[in-house]
C-alpha positions in Angstrom: -1.4 28.7 -38.9 0.7 29.8 -36.0 -2.2 30.2 -33.6 -3.6 26.7 -34.5 -0.2 25.2 -33.3 -0.3 27.3 -30.2 -4.0 26.2 -29.4 -3.0 22.5 -30.2 0.0 22.7 -28.0 -2.0 24.3 -25.1 -4.6 21.4 -25.6 -1.8 18.7 -25.5 -0.1 20.3 -22.5 -3.4 20.6 -20.6 -4.3 16.8 -21.6 -0.9 15.6 -20.1 -1.3 17.8 -17.0 -4.8 16.4 -16.3 -3.8 12.8 -17.0 -1.0 13.3 -14.5 -3.0 15.0 -12.0 -5.9 12.5 -12.1 -3.4 9.5 -12.3 -4.5 8.4 -8.6 -8.2 8.4 -9.5 -7.7 6.6 -12.9 -5.5 4.0 -11.3 -8.1 3.5 -8.4 -10.9 3.1 -11.0 -8.9 0.6 -13.1 -7.9 -1.4 -10.2 -11.6 -1.3 -8.9 -10.4 0.0 -5.7 -12.9 -0.2 -2.8 -12.3 3.5 -2.0 -12.0 4.8 -5.5 -14.6 7.6 -4.8 -12.7 8.7 -1.7 -9.5 8.6 -3.7 -11.2 10.9 -6.3 -12.2 13.2 -3.6 -8.9 13.6 -2.0 -7.4 13.9 -5.6 -10.0 16.7 -6.6 -10.0 18.7 -3.5 -6.4 18.5 -2.2 -4.4 17.2 -5.3 -2.9 20.6 -6.1 -1.3 20.8 -2.6 1.0 18.1 -3.7 0.5 16.2 -0.4 -3.1 15.3 -1.3 -1.9 14.1 -4.6 0.9 12.0 -2.9 -1.8 10.4 -0.4 -4.1 9.5 -3.3 -1.5 8.0 -5.4 -0.1 5.9 -2.6 -3.6 4.8 -1.5 -4.5 3.8 -5.2 -1.2 1.9 -5.6 -1.5 0.2 -2.1 -1.9 -3.6 -2.4 -5.7 -4.5 -1.9 -5.0 -7.3 0.5 -3.0 -5.1 2.9 -4.3 -2.1 5.1 -2.7 1.3 4.8 -2.3 0.9 8.8 -0.4 -2.2 8.8 3.0 -0.4 9.1 1.6 1.8 11.9 0.0 -1.1 13.7 3.0 -3.2 13.7 2.6 -5.4 10.7 5.2 -3.8 8.4 5.7 -6.9 6.3 1.9 -8.0 6.0 3.2 -11.5 6.9 1.7 -13.5 9.8 -0.9 -12.4 12.2 -1.7 -8.8 13.0 -0.6 -7.7 16.2 -3.6 -5.5 16.8 -6.4 -7.5 15.1 -7.6 -7.4 11.6 -7.5 -4.0 9.9 -9.6 -2.8 7.1 -7.5 -4.4 4.1 -7.6 -8.0 5.4 -11.3 -8.5 6.0 -11.6 -11.6 3.9 -8.5 -13.0 5.5 -9.7 -12.1 8.9 -13.1 -13.7 8.5 -11.6 -16.7 7.1 -9.0 -17.0 9.8 -11.8 -16.5 12.5 -13.8 -19.4 11.1 -10.7 -21.5 11.1 -9.7 -20.5 14.8 -13.5 -21.1 15.7 -13.6 -24.5 14.1 -10.2 -25.7 15.7 -11.5 -24.5 19.2 -14.7 -26.4 18.6 -12.8 -29.5 17.7 -10.5 -29.3 20.6 -13.7 -29.0 22.8 -15.2 -32.0 21.1 -12.0 -33.8 21.8 -11.8 -33.0 25.4 -15.4 -34.0 26.1 -14.9 -37.3 24.3 -12.2 -38.4 26.7 
């Protein structure tokens, strides 16, 4: 009976450890993260270092509409125009903004020609 409890305790502890260890990958998969396979790779191969796990968890939890490089590239808040162009996290916004700017420029040219 005692040995069964020891085995059960080991299984429970292992399950908790694995759940915690793979938390970044689980979160990325649940959120349908675009880079979920990359996060899984980082989690698998560098997760035990602690730094790899931290990178994976931050990337998995990072808002989808923002890029990880926003703070580095000068857009700390994620508001307004990006200082260095659109980065990976704002592809849809960048495309939409590009079309809007193109449309506005075209309308301005049309108004200028009409005068």
